N, C-alpha and C positions, 0 to 999 in steps of 0.2 A: 504494500500500500504506500503510495506516494503522497505525503501530506504537505510537502513544500509548495510554496507558491511559484508561479512561473516567472514573475518579475523580481529580479534581485536588485535591491537598491544598495549601491556601494557608496558609503559616505566619503566624499573627497572635498578638499578645500583647495581652491585655485590660488596659488601664491603669487602669480605674475603681477596682479594689480598691487599687492602689498610691496613687492620688490621695486616696482616702478616708483611708488611714493617714497620709499626709503632712499632710492637713488637720487630722486629730485631734491629731497631734503639735504642729502650729502653734498650735492653740487651747490645748492643755495648757501650752505654754511661755509663751504670752501671759498666761494667768491666773496661772501660777506666778511670773512676773516681777513682777507687780503686788503679790504678797504679800510680796516681799522688801523690807523697809524698814529695813535696817540703817543707821541714822544717815545721813540724806540730806544732811547738811551735810558738805562735803568738807574734812576737817581732817587734817593730818599731826601726830599726837600725838608728844610727846617720849617717849624710850625710858627704861625703868627695869627693873631686875631684881627689884624687890620685888613681892610679891603682895598684892592687896587682896581683901577679901571683898565680894561683890555683895549689896547691899541695895536695897530699893525707894527710889528717890530721884528728884528732879527734876534734869534735866540743864540746866546753864547753859553755853552755848558762845559762844566768840569766834572768828570766822574771821580770815583774814589781812587782810581789809579793815576790821577792827575793827567788824564788825556783831555785835550781841548777839542771842542766841537763848535762849528758854526752851522746852525740849522741842520743838525745831525750828520754833518760831514766832518770827519776828523781832520784837524790841522795841527801842525807842530806849534810849540810855544813861540818859536822864533818868527814864524810867518803869520801869527795870529793878527797882528796889527795891520799888515799889508792886505791880508785877505778881507779883514773887516772893512777897511777903507774902500777896497774895490767893490765889495757888495753894497756898501752904502753910498757909493758915488752917485751924485745927482739927486739924492733925496733931500727934500727941503728942510725938514727937522728930523734928523736921524735919531732913532731910538733903538736900544738893545735891551733885551731881557737876559739877565745873568741868572743862570740856573746852576747850582752846585750841589753836590752831595753833602749831606749834613756832617760827614766825617772828614771832608776836605779842609785842610788848613786855610785859615783866613787870608794868608799871603797870596794865594792863587786868585781869590776873588778880588783882592785889592789890586793885583796886577792887571786884571781886566778893567777894573774901574779907572785905573790910572791911564790906560790906553784910551778909554772913553773920554776922560777929562782933557787929555792932550789934544784930542781931535774934535772937541766940542760936540760930543755925542751924549744924548741923555741916556741914563742907564737906570733900570729898575731891577730889583732883586726879587726873584720868584720864590715864594714860600708856599707851604701847604697849609690850607685853612684848617683850624682846629675843630 
């Protein structure tokens, strides 16, 4: 006696649509992560409670290994002044933002400020808000 039904239902789940969605999300996050370029130099800024206004300026950074950067391009200490003058040439009221790691000795920051004062460049010191 054959009591089984003629129609066999096999439970299957089609994974192709799920893999398409995961693949599209992967591409989206890969593209979105390349667009995030929030200061690629890893610095721990000193903290302050005062507020500063944001203006268009060139960033001069010093990391904890005393490497100097102008807008994320590494320059030597000897060529810092000439590179800075060439980048700010023709700007009406030149302004630089000095960013330094909190562990950097103050003499490196003063060196950058001295260059700015000699060339009549306004300078601001970047700090991390508390």
